[in-house]
C-alpha positions in Angstrom: 0.1 -0.3 0.0 0.4 3.6 -0.6 2.6 5.6 2.1 -0.2 7.7 2.5 0.5 11.0 4.2 3.7 10.9 2.4 1.8 11.2 -1.2 -1.0 13.2 0.4 1.5 15.6 2.0 3.3 16.2 -1.4 -0.1 15.9 -3.8 -1.3 19.3 -1.5 2.5 20.6 -2.5 1.6 20.0 -6.1 4.4 17.5 -6.3 2.1 15.0 -8.2 4.3 13.3 -10.1 6.1 11.7 -6.7 7.9 8.8 -6.9 7.4 7.1 -2.8 9.9 5.1 -2.1 8.5 1.5 -1.4 8.4 -2.1 -1.9 6.7 -3.0 -4.6 4.0 -5.6 -2.5 3.5 -2.1 -0.2 2.0 -0.4 -3.3 0.2 -3.0 -3.9 -3.1 -0.8 -5.5 -5.1 -4.0 -5.7 -4.1 -5.0 -2.2 -6.2 -1.9 -1.0 -9.1 -2.8 0.9 -11.5 0.8 1.3 -15.0 1.2 0.4 -18.4 0.0 0.6 -17.9 -3.9 -1.4 -19.9 -4.3 -4.2 -23.6 -6.2 -4.1 -24.6 -8.7 -6.4 -28.3 -8.4 -7.9 -27.7 -4.4 -8.0 -28.2 -3.4 -11.8 -25.7 -1.7 -13.3 -27.5 1.6 -14.4 -26.0 3.5 -17.6 -24.4 6.3 -18.3 -24.7 6.6 -14.8 -22.2 3.7 -14.6 -19.5 5.1 -16.8 -19.1 7.5 -14.1 -17.5 7.6 -10.3 -18.0 5.2 -7.8 -16.8 7.2 -4.6 -17.8 4.2 -2.2 -16.0 2.0 -3.5 -12.1 2.2 -2.8 -10.7 1.0 -6.5 -11.7 1.7 -9.9 -10.2 2.0 -13.4 -11.1 3.6 -16.4 -8.7 0.4 -18.8 -8.1 0.3 -22.4 -5.7 -1.6 -24.7 -5.1 -2.1 -28.5 -3.0 -3.8 -30.8 -2.8 -1.7 -33.5 -0.8 -2.1 -37.0 0.2 0.5 -39.1 -0.2 1.2 -43.3 3.1 -0.7 -43.2 2.8 -3.6 -41.7 4.6 -2.8 -38.3 2.7 -3.4 -35.1 2.5 -1.6 -31.9 0.6 -2.1 -28.7 -0.9 0.9 -26.3 -2.2 1.1 -22.8 -3.9 3.8 -21.3 -5.7 3.3 -17.8 -6.6 6.2 -15.4 -6.8 4.8 -11.5 -9.3 6.0 -8.8 -8.6 4.9 -5.3 -10.5 6.0 -2.1 -7.6 7.2 0.9 -9.5 9.2 4.3 -7.5 11.1 6.0 -8.6 14.1 8.5 -6.3 16.7 5.8 -8.7 19.5 4.9 -7.3 21.0 1.4 -9.4 22.6 -1.2 -6.6 20.0 -3.2 -7.4 17.1 -1.2 -10.8 15.2 -1.4 -9.9 11.7 0.0 -9.1 10.2 -3.7 -6.1 10.0 -5.5 -6.6 9.8 -9.1 -3.1 8.3 -11.5 -2.3 7.7 -14.7 -0.5 5.2 -16.8 0.1 5.4 -20.9 2.0 3.0 -22.6 3.4 1.9 -25.4 5.3 -0.9 -27.1 6.5 -1.7 -31.0 9.0 -4.9 -31.2 10.8 -5.5 -28.3 10.4 -2.2 -27.1 8.1 -1.2 -23.6 7.2 2.3 -22.7 5.5 3.5 -20.0 4.8 6.6 -18.1 2.5 8.0 -15.3 0.8 11.5 -14.0 -0.6 11.3 -10.7 -3.0 14.1 -9.6 -4.7 16.6 -6.9 -8.0 17.5 -6.4 -10.0 19.1 -9.2 -7.0 18.1 -12.0 -8.4 15.2 -12.6 -12.0 14.9 -14.2 -14.1 12.1 -14.7 -18.1 12.8 -16.4 -20.5 10.0 -16.3 -22.4 12.2 -19.1 -20.9 12.9 -21.8 -18.6 10.9 -20.8 -15.0 12.5 -20.1 -11.9 10.9 -18.1 -8.4 12.6 -17.2 -5.5 13.4 -15.7 -4.8 17.2 -17.8 -3.9 16.2 -21.6 -4.0 12.8 -20.9 -7.8 11.7 -22.4 -10.5 9.8 -23.2 -13.7 11.1 -24.1 -16.8 10.6 -26.1 -17.0 12.5 -29.3 -20.8 13.5 -29.3 -23.6 13.0 -26.6 -23.5 9.2 -26.9 -20.9 7.0 -25.1 -19.7 5.9 -28.6 -16.9 7.0 -30.4 -14.4 7.7 -28.1 -11.8 10.2 -28.8 -8.3 9.2 -26.6 -5.1 11.2 -26.9 -2.1 11.5 -24.3 1.3 12.2 -25.5 4.8 11.9 -23.1 8.5 12.7 -24.8 8.7 11.4 -28.5 5.7 9.3 -27.9 2.1 9.9 -28.6 -1.4 8.4 -29.7 -4.9 10.3 -30.8 -6.9 7.6 -31.4 -10.5 7.3 -32.4 -12.4 4.7 -31.1 -16.0 2.9 -32.3 -18.6 -0.1 -33.1 -18.3 -2.6 -29.7 -21.4 -4.5 -27.7 -21.5 -3.9 -24.2 -20.7 -6.5 -22.6 -21.1 -7.4 -18.1 -18.9 -10.3 -17.1 -19.8 -12.5 -14.3 -23.8 -12.4 -13.0 -24.8 -9.1 -15.0 -21.6 -7.4 -14.2 -21.0 -8.9 -10.8 -17.8 -10.2 -10.7 -16.5 -13.0 -8.3 -12.6 -12.7 -8.4 -12.2 -15.1 -4.9 -13.3 -18.3 -3.2 -13.6 -16.0 -0.4 -16.3 -13.8 -1.7 -14.2 -11.1 -3.2 -15.5 -8.9 -6.2 -16.2 -6.3 -8.7 -18.6 -5.3 -11.0 -17.0 -5.2 -14.0 -17.9 -4.3 -17.7 -16.1 -4.3 -21.3 -16.5 -2.6 -25.0 -14.7 -5.5 -26.2 -14.3 -4.9 -30.3 -13.9 -1.7 -30.9 -12.4 -1.3 -34.3 -9.1 1.9 -33.8 -7.9 4.4 -36.5 -5.7 7.3 -35.9 -2.6 8.2 -35.4 0.8 7.9 -32.9 4.4 8.3 -32.6 7.2 6.1 -31.5 10.1 7.4 -30.3 9.8 10.0 -32.5 8.6 8.2 -35.7 5.1 9.2 -36.6 2.9 6.4 -38.5 -1.4 6.3 -39.1 -2.5 3.2 -37.8 -5.9 1.2 -37.5 -6.7 -1.9 -35.0 -8.5 -3.0 -32.0 -9.3 -2.2 -28.8 -10.6 -3.7 -25.7 -12.0 -1.0 -22.9 -12.8 -1.9 -19.4 -14.6 -0.9 -16.0 -13.9 -2.5 -12.9 -14.8 -1.1 -9.7 -14.3 -2.5 -6.1 -14.1 -2.7 -2.0 -10.7 -5.4 -2.8 -9.6 -7.3 -5.5 -8.0 -10.0 -2.8 -7.5 -11.8 0.2 -4.3 -10.6 2.3 -2.9 -14.5 1.4 -2.8 -13.4 -2.5 0.0 -12.4 -4.8 -1.7 -11.2 -7.5 -3.3 -12.2 -11.0 -3.0 -12.9 -14.2 -5.4 -11.4 -17.0 -5.9 -11.4 -20.7 -8.5 -10.2 -22.6 -8.3 -11.7 -26.4 -10.0 -11.3 -29.4 -9.7 -14.0 -32.6 -7.7 -13.2 -35.8 -10.7 -14.0 -37.9 -13.6 -11.9 -39.7 -16.4 -11.9 -36.7 -14.8 -10.7 -34.1 -14.8 -13.4 -31.0 -13.9 -12.7 -27.2 -12.0 -14.6 -24.4 -11.5 -13.2 -21.0 -9.4 -14.9 -18.1 -8.9 -13.7 -14.5 -6.9 -15.7 -12.1 -5.6 -15.3 -8.7 -2.3 -16.6 -7.9 -1.2 -17.5 -4.4 1.3 -18.0 -2.3 2.5 -21.1 -3.5 2.3 -19.3 -7.0 -0.7 -21.4 -7.7 -4.3 -20.5 -9.3 -6.5 -20.2 -6.3 -9.3 -19.0 -8.6 -10.2 -18.0 -12.5 -13.2 -16.9 -13.9 -13.7 -15.8 -17.4 -15.9 -14.9 -20.2 -16.3 -16.2 -23.6 -18.4 -13.2 -26.0 -19.7 -13.7 -29.8 -19.3 -11.5 -32.4 -23.6 -10.2 -31.3 -22.1 -9.2 -27.9 -23.8 -12.4 -26.4 -21.6 -13.2 -23.0 -21.3 -16.9 -21.6 -19.8 -16.9 -18.3 -16.9 -19.2 -17.8 -17.1 -21.3 -14.1 -13.9 -21.1 -12.0 -14.1 -25.0 -12.7 -13.9 -25.6 -15.8 -11.2 -22.9 -16.6 -7.3 -24.3 -15.9 -3.9 -22.1 -16.2 -0.6 -23.2 -15.9 2.7 -21.4 -16.7 4.9 -23.3 -20.0 8.1 -20.9 -20.2 8.8 -18.0 -18.3 11.4 -14.9 -18.8 13.9 -13.2 -16.0 14.0 -9.6 -15.6 15.6 -8.2 -12.6 16.2 -11.3 -10.8 12.4 -11.7 -10.8 10.6 -14.8 -13.3 7.1 -13.7 -15.3 6.0 -16.3 -17.2 6.0 -16.0 -20.8 3.5 -19.1 -22.3 0.8 -20.6 -20.7 -1.5 -23.6 -21.2 -5.3 -22.4 -20.9 -7.5 -25.6 -20.3 -11.4 -25.0 -21.2 -14.2 -27.8 -20.6 -15.0 -29.7 -24.1 -12.5 -27.3 -26.1 -9.0 -27.6 -27.5 -6.4 -26.5 -25.5 -5.4 -22.8 -25.5 -1.4 -21.2 -25.7 -1.1 -17.7 -24.8 2.5 -16.4 -25.4 3.7 -12.6 -25.0 4.9 -10.6 -27.9 6.9 -8.2 -26.0 9.1 -10.2 -23.3 9.8 -7.6 -21.1 6.7 -5.5 -21.0 7.1 -4.5 -17.4 5.9 -1.1 -16.3 8.5 0.2 -14.2 6.0 3.0 -12.1 5.3 3.5 -9.1 3.0 0.3 -9.0 5.1 -2.0 -11.0 3.5 -4.4 -13.0 3.6 -6.0 -16.0 1.5 -5.0 -19.3 1.8 -6.0 -22.5 0.4 -7.9 -25.7 -0.1 -11.7 -26.1 -1.2 -13.6 -29.0 -3.6 -17.0 -28.7 -2.8 -19.8 -30.7 -5.3 -23.6 -30.5 -8.4 -23.3 -29.3 -8.8 -19.8 -29.7 -6.9 -17.9 -32.0 -5.9 -13.9 -31.8 -4.1 -11.3 -30.2 -4.7 -9.1 -26.9 -3.4 -8.1 -24.0 -1.8 -9.8 -20.5 -1.7 -8.3 -17.3 0.3 -9.6 -14.7 0.3 -8.6 -10.9 2.0 -9.6 -7.8 5.0 -10.4 -9.3 
């Protein structure tokens, strides 16, 4: 967990790019337990649920994309805005008990870069309708009154994106959006737009490209996602490579012995119809690993789903670490076998 008062004090002083010197396990946002737990059988309401859920302590607006340039080069993009509830006794117009931070990452071949920003009160903005989520000029927002299409913009140094995202069904994970995460009942509310058509431009290491591709947008909020004894998770979002889009989401929690304690998943049809995959029908195992700075990360997984051929998932950019205040691995993957396509994986707690 963050050293709370250090971060808040620096925010008040206007030092929003603070970099606390703490261990990864102390900065694991997914281990923060705060706010009101989500409850089953509470229907999601739109457009309201595009906005902030201040009663829950963990929330994110999260997008990943696999893109290709006119010349055939491939790229990955991640953009995420996080909100965490951090109650305090500090009285200031610059602090409202919520810490916002955003991550912007890009990759091309075996190159990966990641950037972050932190926000004090009023510097970050989230509006449900018309939708808008931003920190400064890093922003994701609706172009018109309807939620779609969206415009995504971010830039840092010689890296930038300006993308239009459109035409995806909205799907609910779990039981009408209630997504159980652990055997003991930790849960979130979770919905996605998995088949967003992307067009626009990007700059990678100073070189400019026109790009198209697919993006997957996730929304999730919770009071906590893990038990105290659990280390983190492996999460996958994959879209098939054929003309009729299908989607696969898998989420597996890792326990103290590095085994997978609990998995959940969703199969998504081209029309957006979603089918939950129960825990007992998912087996995830690591086939190959890579080592960076004396830490071991998976680079290939085998997925067994009931009554389906095995799926092999390979990382594309092997070192996809976001080496930020909260360190984690976030990068492109490709799937073969029982499900063929491309997507993203997120690995936390390694």
